[in-house]
C-alpha positions in Angstrom: 36.0 -44.7 12.5 36.4 -48.1 14.6 33.6 -47.7 16.8 31.7 -50.5 15.3 34.4 -53.0 16.9 34.1 -54.2 20.4 37.2 -52.7 22.4 36.5 -54.9 25.6 39.2 -57.1 26.6 37.4 -56.9 30.2 34.0 -55.8 30.7 33.8 -52.1 30.5 32.4 -50.1 33.6 29.1 -48.8 32.7 30.4 -45.3 32.6 32.7 -46.0 29.9 29.8 -47.6 27.7 28.0 -44.2 27.2 28.0 -42.7 23.7 28.4 -39.5 25.0 32.1 -40.6 25.9 32.5 -40.7 22.2 31.3 -37.4 21.4 32.5 -35.5 24.4 36.4 -36.8 23.8 36.1 -36.1 20.2 35.2 -32.6 20.7 37.6 -31.5 23.2 40.4 -33.4 21.5 39.4 -31.1 18.3 39.5 -28.2 20.3 43.0 -29.2 21.8 43.9 -29.5 18.0 43.2 -26.0 17.5 44.9 -24.5 20.4 48.0 -26.7 19.4 47.8 -25.0 15.9 47.2 -21.6 17.6 50.4 -22.2 19.8 52.5 -23.2 17.0 51.4 -20.2 15.0 52.2 -18.0 17.8 55.5 -19.3 18.0 56.2 -19.1 14.5 55.3 -15.4 14.6 57.2 -14.5 17.6 60.2 -16.3 15.7 59.4 -14.1 12.7 59.4 -10.8 14.8 62.7 -11.9 16.5 64.3 -12.0 13.0 62.7 -9.0 11.7 65.2 -6.7 9.8 65.2 -3.4 7.7 65.6 -5.5 4.6 62.6 -7.9 5.2 60.9 -5.8 7.7 57.5 -4.9 5.3 57.1 -8.6 4.0 57.7 -10.2 7.7 55.1 -7.6 9.1 52.5 -8.4 6.4 52.9 -12.6 7.2 53.1 -11.7 10.8 49.4 -9.7 10.5 48.1 -13.0 8.1 49.3 -15.6 10.3 47.7 -13.4 13.3 44.5 -13.5 11.8 44.8 -17.3 11.0 45.6 -17.6 14.8 42.9 -15.7 16.0 40.2 -17.7 13.7 42.1 -20.9 15.1 41.5 -19.7 18.9 37.8 -19.1 18.3 37.3 -22.3 16.6 38.9 -23.8 19.6 37.4 -22.1 22.4 33.6 -22.7 20.8 34.8 -26.8 20.7 36.0 -26.9 24.3 32.6 -25.1 25.3 30.5 -27.4 23.4 32.9 -30.4 24.6 32.6 -29.5 28.2 28.6 -29.1 28.1 28.7 -32.6 26.3 31.0 -34.1 29.0 28.3 -32.2 31.6 25.6 -34.4 29.8 27.5 -37.6 30.1 28.4 -36.9 33.9 24.5 -36.3 34.3 23.7 -39.3 32.6 26.5 -41.4 34.6 26.6 -40.0 38.0 23.3 -38.1 37.9 25.1 -34.6 38.3 26.1 -32.3 35.6 29.2 -30.9 37.5 30.9 -31.8 40.5 34.3 -29.7 40.3 36.4 -32.7 39.6 40.1 -31.4 38.9 39.6 -32.5 34.8 36.2 -30.3 34.8 38.0 -27.3 36.8 41.0 -27.2 34.4 38.4 -27.5 31.5 36.8 -24.5 32.8 40.2 -22.5 33.5 41.3 -23.5 30.0 38.0 -22.0 28.8 38.2 -18.8 30.6 42.2 -18.3 29.8 41.5 -18.6 26.0 38.4 -16.3 26.3 40.6 -13.9 27.8 43.2 -14.2 24.8 40.7 -14.0 22.3 39.2 -10.5 23.9 42.6 -8.8 24.4 42.3 -7.1 21.4 39.4 -5.0 22.9 41.7 -3.1 25.4 43.3 -0.7 23.6 46.8 -0.6 25.0 46.9 -4.5 24.7 45.7 -4.7 21.1 49.2 -5.4 19.6 50.3 -8.4 17.6 53.2 -9.3 19.7 51.0 -9.7 23.0 48.6 -11.8 21.3 50.9 -14.1 20.1 52.6 -14.7 23.3 49.3 -14.8 24.9 48.5 -17.9 22.3 51.3 -19.4 23.4 51.3 -19.1 27.0 47.6 -20.4 27.1 48.6 -23.5 25.7 50.1 -24.5 29.2 46.6 -24.7 30.4 45.7 -27.2 27.7 48.7 -29.4 28.9 47.7 -29.2 32.5 44.1 -29.9 31.5 45.6 -32.9 29.4 48.4 -34.3 31.4 48.8 -32.4 34.4 45.5 -33.5 35.8 46.1 -37.2 35.0 49.3 -37.2 36.5 49.5 -34.8 39.4 46.0 -34.5 40.6 43.6 -37.3 41.7 40.0 -37.5 40.7 37.6 -39.4 38.5 39.7 -38.3 35.3 42.9 -39.2 36.8 44.1 -42.3 34.7 47.9 -42.2 34.8 48.6 -41.5 38.2 52.7 -42.6 38.6 55.3 -41.7 40.6 58.0 -41.4 38.1 56.8 -38.1 36.5 59.3 -36.1 38.0 61.5 -35.8 34.8 58.9 -34.0 33.0 59.9 -31.0 35.0 63.0 -30.7 33.0 61.4 -30.3 29.9 58.9 -27.9 31.1 61.5 -25.7 32.6 63.3 -26.0 29.2 60.1 -24.8 27.0 59.6 -22.0 29.6 62.9 -20.7 29.2 62.9 -21.1 25.5 59.4 -19.2 25.3 61.1 -16.5 28.0 63.9 -16.0 25.8 61.8 -15.8 22.6 59.5 -13.2 24.0 62.5 -11.1 25.0 63.9 -11.2 21.8 60.8 -10.9 19.4 59.4 -7.9 22.1 62.9 -6.1 21.3 62.9 -6.6 17.6 59.0 -5.9 17.1 59.1 -2.8 19.2 62.0 -1.5 17.3 60.3 -2.2 13.9 56.9 -0.7 14.9 
């Protein structure tokens, strides 16, 4: 909305003056938003699975089914936006550097994220993997690829998209281990309760 303003404190490099930058970043960030919604819905479903009992079982099962449908729709929209955003980034790269794809870490992780979410959206096609627990767990775990693409590349890898390299990022690992532990505990609890109910 503030595109008409002049943001330059110092002259920008020509690469950042491209109109493709605005479209590429906006579409990619929108995709990340849908992936984030999918992660939150997956966590919500896993919490509901872990508190499923005899009294509330039928009601929660219906809510889990409904939220899983919304989760899948969010994943499809996010995957479509991620694909379009990556292609827009390729157009911008061709305009800026004369190449569409250069295997820069950010480009590579964007491709990995697309593949990860393509796998998650197609899990239901394999009969033995077609269950709500696995789908919701996969939608939560897949968000790690978004976090790596958005934050990890900037802080831990070097390339043309690395803007925030810093030596003081080791404290983030504590939070990552805590989040991983919480997801593992939630996955175990929800799996046990869901299998007992189904």
